[in-house]
KEDREN-851842 format. One record per atom (N, C-alpha, C, O, CB): residue in one letter; atom name; x, y, z. Coordinates in pm, 1 decimal. Glycine has a CB too. Example, Ala and Ser with C-alpha at 12.3 -4.5 7.8 and 13.67 -1.06 7.14 Angstrom:
2
> A / N / 1319.0 / -569.0 / 780.0
> A / CA / 1230.0 / -450.0 / 780.0
> A / C / 1320.0 / -330.0 / 780.0
> A / O / 1423.6 / -331.9 / 846.5
> A / CB / 1130.8 / -447.3 / 904.6
> S / N / 1285.0 / -225.0 / 708.0
> S / CA / 1367.0 / -106.0 / 714.0
> S / C / 1290.0 / 3.0 / 787.0
> S / O / 1340.9 / 113.8 / 803.9
> S / CB / 1408.4 / -59.8 / 572.5
REM end
This chain:
62
> M / N / 3885.5 / 15145.0 / 13073.6
> M / CA / 3834.4 / 15139.0 / 12990.6
> M / C / 3791.4 / 14950.9 / 13028.2
> M / O / 3873.3 / 14860.2 / 13013.5
> M / CB / 3920.9 / 15205.2 / 12868.7
> P / N / 3664.6 / 14933.5 / 13071.0
> P / CA / 3649.3 / 14827.4 / 13127.0
> P / C / 3661.7 / 14710.2 / 12988.1
> P / O / 3671.9 / 14756.0 / 12874.3
> P / CB / 3509.8 / 14838.9 / 13215.8
> D / N / 3659.6 / 14563.8 / 13011.0
> D / CA / 3705.5 / 14466.6 / 12934.1
> D / C / 3559.2 / 14440.9 / 12928.8
> D / O / 3473.1 / 14453.8 / 13015.8
> D / CB / 3819.2 / 14358.3 / 12982.9
> Q / N / 3551.6 / 14396.9 / 12791.0
> Q / CA / 3358.4 / 14381.0 / 12729.7
> Q / C / 3389.8 / 14192.2 / 12641.1
> Q / O / 3405.2 / 14166.1 / 12521.8
> Q / CB / 3290.9 / 14585.1 / 12527.2
> T / N / 3388.5 / 14101.8 / 12758.3
> T / CA / 3391.7 / 13998.1 / 12734.5
> T / C / 3264.4 / 13929.1 / 12618.3
> T / O / 3268.1 / 13867.9 / 12511.5
> T / CB / 3401.8 / 13956.7 / 12862.2
> V / N / 3170.2 / 13974.1 / 12699.8
> V / CA / 3027.5 / 13884.3 / 12599.1
> V / C / 3039.9 / 14018.4 / 12483.2
> V / O / 3060.6 / 14138.4 / 12501.6
> V / CB / 2800.4 / 13864.4 / 12709.6
> P / N / 3015.7 / 13932.9 / 12350.1
> P / CA / 2988.1 / 14082.4 / 12232.7
> P / C / 2852.7 / 14120.5 / 12242.1
> P / O / 2764.4 / 14053.8 / 12296.0
> P / CB / 3011.2 / 14052.6 / 12049.1
> A / N / 2838.8 / 14237.1 / 12184.2
> A / CA / 2735.4 / 14357.1 / 12177.4
> A / C / 2619.4 / 14239.3 / 12092.0
> A / O / 2517.2 / 14194.7 / 12144.2
> A / CB / 2803.8 / 14535.7 / 12067.4
> T / N / 2658.3 / 14214.1 / 11981.1
> T / CA / 2553.0 / 14132.5 / 11954.8
> T / C / 2567.8 / 13962.2 / 11887.5
> T / O / 2629.9 / 13933.8 / 11785.1
> T / CB / 2479.2 / 14221.7 / 11864.9
> P / N / 2493.1 / 13865.1 / 11976.2
> P / CA / 2547.3 / 13719.5 / 11941.1
> P / C / 2518.6 / 13728.0 / 11806.9
> P / O / 2438.9 / 13787.8 / 11734.5
> P / CB / 2477.9 / 13583.9 / 12015.3
> P / N / 2618.0 / 13641.2 / 11795.6
> P / CA / 2648.7 / 13555.1 / 11655.9
> P / C / 2533.2 / 13499.6 / 11655.6
> P / O / 2471.4 / 13489.7 / 11761.7
> P / CB / 2773.6 / 13442.1 / 11644.7
> S / N / 2467.9 / 13440.8 / 11507.7
> S / CA / 2373.5 / 13392.5 / 11456.3
> S / C / 2426.0 / 13274.0 / 11364.8
> S / O / 2504.9 / 13278.2 / 11270.5
> S / CB / 2301.3 / 13495.2 / 11396.6
> S / N / 2346.6 / 13148.6 / 11430.9
> S / CA / 2400.4 / 13032.8 / 11382.2
> S / C / 2414.4 / 13004.5 / 11202.8
> S / O / 2491.6 / 12921.4 / 11155.1
> S / CB / 2310.4 / 12930.1 / 11451.0
> E / N / 2325.5 / 13089.7 / 11124.0
> E / CA / 2336.0 / 13062.3 / 10979.5
> E / C / 2376.5 / 13235.1 / 10945.2
> E / O / 2281.8 / 13304.7 / 10908.7
> E / CB / 2169.1 / 12985.3 / 10898.7
> P / N / 2487.8 / 13288.6 / 10954.8
> P / CA / 2482.2 / 13449.3 / 10875.1
> P / C / 2502.2 / 13485.7 / 10756.8
> P / O / 2500.5 / 13601.2 / 10714.3
> P / CB / 2562.0 / 13533.9 / 10913.8
> L / N / 2535.1 / 13324.1 / 10660.6
> L / CA / 2546.1 / 13339.2 / 10526.8
> L / C / 2393.8 / 13280.5 / 10453.3
> L / O / 2344.2 / 13326.3 / 10350.4
> L / CB / 2686.9 / 13256.2 / 10480.9
> A / N / 2357.4 / 13206.7 / 10508.2
> A / CA / 2210.1 / 13173.0 / 10483.4
> A / C / 2104.9 / 13268.4 / 10443.4
> A / O / 2050.0 / 13273.8 / 10333.3
> A / CB / 2161.7 / 13121.5 / 10593.5
> A / N / 2084.9 / 13338.5 / 10540.5
> A / CA / 2027.9 / 13471.2 / 10591.4
> A / C / 2024.8 / 13571.6 / 10461.3
> A / O / 1939.2 / 13599.4 / 10377.4
> A / CB / 2127.5 / 13536.4 / 10721.7
> A / N / 2149.9 / 13609.3 / 10484.1
> A / CA / 2181.7 / 13688.6 / 10368.4
> A / C / 2183.7 / 13667.4 / 10234.5
> A / O / 2224.3 / 13763.8 / 10169.7
> A / CB / 2274.9 / 13721.7 / 10379.8
> R / N / 2155.7 / 13581.4 / 10179.7
> R / CA / 2185.1 / 13510.8 / 10008.6
> R / C / 2080.5 / 13431.6 / 10009.9
> R / O / 2053.8 / 13359.5 / 10106.0
> R / CB / 2337.8 / 13409.4 / 9967.3
> P / N / 1981.9 / 13440.4 / 9856.6
> P / CA / 1902.3 / 13338.2 / 9863.9
> P / C / 1983.6 / 13206.6 / 9802.5
> P / O / 2095.9 / 13212.0 / 9752.4
> P / CB / 1770.9 / 13376.3 / 9791.8
> D / N / 1902.1 / 13087.6 / 9817.6
> D / CA / 1941.8 / 12947.9 / 9794.6
> D / C / 1952.1 / 12918.6 / 9686.4
> D / O / 1940.2 / 12797.0 / 9671.4
> D / CB / 1874.7 / 12860.8 / 9838.3
> R / N / 1976.8 / 12995.4 / 9560.1
> R / CA / 1994.7 / 12952.0 / 9430.2
> R / C / 2128.2 / 12967.1 / 9381.4
> R / O / 2208.7 / 13059.7 / 9391.5
> R / CB / 1908.8 / 13015.2 / 9347.4
> K / N / 2132.9 / 12865.0 / 9331.2
> K / CA / 2296.7 / 12864.9 / 9237.5
> K / C / 2331.5 / 12934.7 / 9141.5
> K / O / 2230.4 / 12978.8 / 9086.9
> K / CB / 2332.7 / 12754.6 / 9169.4
> Y / N / 2455.2 / 12979.8 / 9074.8
> Y / CA / 2451.9 / 13078.1 / 9034.5
> Y / C / 2497.1 / 12989.2 / 8885.0
> Y / O / 2584.6 / 12902.5 / 8885.9
> Y / CB / 2532.0 / 13195.6 / 9116.6
> V / N / 2409.7 / 13034.8 / 8744.5
> V / CA / 2462.7 / 12936.0 / 8605.5
> V / C / 2470.5 / 13083.6 / 8551.7
> V / O / 2401.7 / 13182.1 / 8578.7
> V / CB / 2338.0 / 12789.7 / 8505.6
> E / N / 2559.3 / 13069.3 / 8481.0
> E / CA / 2616.0 / 13178.2 / 8328.4
> E / C / 2582.3 / 13104.4 / 8266.2
> E / O / 2608.9 / 12986.3 / 8244.1
> E / CB / 2771.7 / 13229.4 / 8278.4
> N / N / 2477.7 / 13219.0 / 8211.6
> N / CA / 2399.8 / 13145.6 / 8050.4
> N / C / 2498.8 / 13213.7 / 7937.4
> N / O / 2535.4 / 13140.8 / 7845.2
> N / CB / 2189.6 / 13211.4 / 8008.5
> K / N / 2534.0 / 13321.4 / 7940.3
> K / CA / 2615.8 / 13316.2 / 7789.9
> K / C / 2784.2 / 13285.8 / 7844.4
> K / O / 2844.5 / 13269.7 / 7950.5
> K / CB / 2599.6 / 13503.3 / 7684.6
> P / N / 2807.8 / 13289.3 / 7720.6
> P / CA / 2980.9 / 13251.3 / 7714.3
> P / C / 3090.3 / 13412.3 / 7748.7
> P / O / 3073.9 / 13534.3 / 7748.2
> P / CB / 3021.9 / 13181.4 / 7505.4
> P / N / 3168.6 / 13342.2 / 7767.5
> P / CA / 3302.3 / 13542.7 / 7781.5
> P / C / 3302.6 / 13566.1 / 7680.1
> P / O / 3325.4 / 13482.9 / 7592.4
> P / CB / 3498.4 / 13565.0 / 7826.3
> R / N / 3277.4 / 13686.6 / 7659.8
> R / CA / 3348.8 / 13764.9 / 7572.1
> R / C / 3453.2 / 13740.7 / 7459.5
> R / O / 3446.1 / 13745.3 / 7336.7
> R / CB / 3396.6 / 13829.0 / 7640.9
> G / N / 3539.7 / 13716.8 / 7536.0
> G / CA / 3686.2 / 13666.7 / 7422.8
> G / C / 3653.3 / 13566.7 / 7380.7
> G / O / 3688.0 / 13583.7 / 7263.9
> G / CB / 3840.8 / 13634.7 / 7476.3
> L / N / 3587.9 / 13416.7 / 7385.3
> L / CA / 3521.8 / 13330.1 / 7320.0
> L / C / 3487.9 / 13395.5 / 7162.0
> L / O / 3558.2 / 13365.2 / 7065.6
> L / CB / 3398.0 / 13293.5 / 7410.6
> Y / N / 3391.0 / 13472.5 / 7152.9
> Y / CA / 3383.5 / 13533.6 / 7043.5
> Y / C / 3440.9 / 13566.8 / 6967.9
> Y / O / 3435.5 / 13534.8 / 6849.2
> Y / CB / 3353.9 / 13590.3 / 7044.0
> V / N / 3543.1 / 13674.6 / 7045.0
> V / CA / 3676.4 / 13728.3 / 6988.3
> V / C / 3768.5 / 13619.5 / 6890.0
> V / O / 3803.2 / 13634.7 / 6772.8
> V / CB / 3768.9 / 13771.6 / 7122.6
> R / N / 3798.5 / 13484.1 / 7000.1
> R / CA / 3857.2 / 13368.2 / 6949.7
> R / C / 3842.7 / 13322.7 / 6804.2
> R / O / 3928.4 / 13309.4 / 6716.9
> R / CB / 3813.4 / 13273.0 / 7025.0
> V / N / 3637.7 / 13291.3 / 6801.5
> V / CA / 3643.7 / 13201.5 / 6731.6
> V / C / 3651.7 / 13310.0 / 6592.6
> V / O / 3706.0 / 13270.8 / 6489.3
> V / CB / 3525.9 / 13090.3 / 6759.2
> F / N / 3597.9 / 13434.9 / 6601.6
> F / CA / 3595.4 / 13522.3 / 6445.2
> F / C / 3760.9 / 13496.0 / 6421.9
> F / O / 3781.5 / 13452.2 / 6308.7
> F / CB / 3540.5 / 13737.3 / 6452.9
> I / N / 3874.6 / 13511.3 / 6496.8
> I / CA / 3961.6 / 13514.6 / 6436.9
> I / C / 4048.2 / 13359.5 / 6407.3
> I / O / 4153.7 / 13353.9 / 6344.0
> I / CB / 4018.8 / 13615.6 / 6499.1
> Y / N / 3981.5 / 13245.7 / 6464.9
> Y / CA / 4020.9 / 13160.3 / 6390.1
> Y / C / 3914.9 / 13103.6 / 6264.5
> Y / O / 3945.6 / 13016.9 / 6182.7
> Y / CB / 4062.7 / 13067.3 / 6481.4
> V / N / 3813.2 / 13159.2 / 6270.0
> V / CA / 3757.7 / 13152.2 / 6123.4
> V / C / 3816.9 / 13231.9 / 6038.6
> V / O / 3848.3 / 13166.4 / 5939.2
> V / CB / 3622.8 / 13183.2 / 6109.5
> I / N / 3860.0 / 13387.1 / 6025.8
> I / CA / 3927.5 / 13455.4 / 5974.8
> I / C / 4074.9 / 13392.8 / 5922.1
> I / O / 4099.9 / 13410.1 / 5802.8
> I / CB / 3925.6 / 13551.2 / 6057.7
> A / N / 4139.8 / 13345.7 / 5976.2
> A / CA / 4278.0 / 13254.9 / 6002.2
> A / C / 4244.1 / 13156.6 / 5858.9
> A / O / 4289.1 / 13160.3 / 5744.4
> A / CB / 4284.2 / 13146.3 / 6191.6
> T / N / 4131.7 / 13059.8 / 5934.4
> T / CA / 4128.5 / 12942.4 / 5804.5
> T / C / 4103.6 / 12996.4 / 5703.7
> T / O / 4183.8 / 12982.4 / 5611.3
> T / CB / 4030.2 / 12829.7 / 5803.2
> H / N / 3996.8 / 13068.9 / 5686.3
> H / CA / 3992.1 / 13117.9 / 5531.5
> H / C / 4128.5 / 13185.0 / 5491.9
> H / O / 4172.3 / 13142.4 / 5385.0
> H / CB / 3866.5 / 13233.6 / 5506.0
> V / N / 4194.3 / 13266.3 / 5544.6
> V / CA / 4314.2 / 13329.2 / 5482.4
> V / C / 4425.4 / 13224.4 / 5448.1
> V / O / 4513.0 / 13231.4 / 5361.9
> V / CB / 4372.8 / 13438.0 / 5579.5
> L / N / 4394.9 / 13112.7 / 5550.4
> L / CA / 4495.3 / 13015.5 / 5485.8
> L / C / 4476.7 / 12933.1 / 5372.2
> L / O / 4573.6 / 12901.1 / 5303.3
> L / CB / 4529.1 / 12931.3 / 5569.2
> L / N / 4341.1 / 12889.0 / 5341.1
> L / CA / 4252.8 / 12837.3 / 5275.1
> L / C / 4267.5 / 12879.1 / 5151.3
> L / O / 4255.7 / 12807.3 / 5052.1
> L / CB / 4141.3 / 12854.7 / 5321.5
> A / N / 4307.8 / 13059.4 / 5151.8
> A / CA / 4255.1 / 13098.2 / 5023.5
> A / C / 4468.3 / 13113.3 / 4977.7
> A / O / 4507.9 / 13111.4 / 4861.1
> A / CB / 4108.9 / 13285.5 / 5028.3
> M / N / 4550.5 / 13124.6 / 5082.6
> M / CA / 4666.8 / 13153.5 / 5056.2
> M / C / 4732.4 / 12972.4 / 4964.5
> M / O / 4806.3 / 12963.0 / 4866.5
> M / CB / 4740.6 / 13215.8 / 5224.6
> M / N / 4672.2 / 12865.8 / 5041.5
> M / CA / 4696.0 / 12759.6 / 4985.5
> M / C / 4647.2 / 12758.6 / 4812.3
> M / O / 4723.8 / 12739.6 / 4717.8
> M / CB / 4629.0 / 12659.8 / 5077.6
> S / N / 4532.9 / 12778.6 / 4806.3
> S / CA / 4478.4 / 12800.8 / 4668.6
> S / C / 4520.2 / 12847.8 / 4581.4
> S / O / 4522.1 / 12818.3 / 4461.9
> S / CB / 4398.4 / 12849.3 / 4657.9
> L / N / 4575.2 / 12964.4 / 4665.6
> L / CA / 4711.3 / 13052.7 / 4556.7
> L / C / 4870.1 / 12996.6 / 4505.6
> L / O / 4968.2 / 13028.8 / 4438.6
> L / CB / 4764.7 / 13193.5 / 4648.7
> V / N / 4819.1 / 12899.4 / 4582.9
> V / CA / 4961.1 / 12835.7 / 4611.9
> V / C / 4960.5 / 12690.9 / 4472.5
> V / O / 5052.6 / 12664.6 / 4395.2
> V / CB / 4965.8 / 12762.7 / 4823.9
> V / N / 4857.4 / 12638.9 / 4480.4
> V / CA / 4825.8 / 12544.2 / 4397.5
> V / C / 4813.6 / 12581.7 / 4265.7
> V / O / 4852.8 / 12522.9 / 4164.9
> V / CB / 4723.7 / 12488.6 / 4435.4
> I / N / 4740.2 / 12712.2 / 4280.5
> I / CA / 4656.9 / 12760.3 / 4146.1
> I / C / 4811.0 / 12813.0 / 4058.7
> I / O / 4806.4 / 12818.0 / 3935.8
> I / CB / 4509.4 / 12922.3 / 4185.8
> A / N / 4947.8 / 12851.9 / 4135.1
> A / CA / 5065.6 / 12901.9 / 4061.7
> A / C / 5123.0 / 12803.6 / 4053.0
> A / O / 5194.0 / 12806.4 / 3952.5
> A / CB / 5146.0 / 13002.1 / 4108.9
> A / N / 5134.6 / 12674.8 / 4130.1
> A / CA / 5221.8 / 12542.5 / 4069.0
> A / C / 5170.9 / 12497.4 / 3915.2
> A / O / 5239.7 / 12482.6 / 3814.2
> A / CB / 5196.4 / 12395.6 / 4179.5
> N / N / 5011.7 / 12479.2 / 3935.1
> N / CA / 4946.8 / 12434.6 / 3831.0
> N / C / 4985.7 / 12510.2 / 3714.5
> N / O / 5007.2 / 12446.7 / 3611.2
> N / CB / 4812.8 / 12436.1 / 3853.4
> N / N / 4997.6 / 12630.2 / 3714.4
> N / CA / 5067.2 / 12705.6 / 3585.6
> N / C / 5160.3 / 12738.0 / 3531.6
> N / O / 5183.2 / 12788.9 / 3421.9
> N / CB / 5056.0 / 12778.8 / 3569.5
> R / N / 5238.5 / 12695.0 / 3643.8
> R / CA / 5402.4 / 12613.1 / 3587.8
> R / C / 5405.5 / 12532.1 / 3458.7
> R / O / 5510.2 / 12479.0 / 3421.7
> R / CB / 5458.6 / 12488.3 / 3701.6
REM end
């Protein structure tokens, strides 16, 4: 088997630039987990305020 010292295809000077366009990746929408966290925080805040209101009402009735 002969040694191959010359590559079959010569490497180009810019292999990646020709394969993809020159535009920057911009993520336009936030990750899905962000909506879930905001929803949980809003619900937890409402529940906490409701419990504090009940404690204040119970304390005022005594």
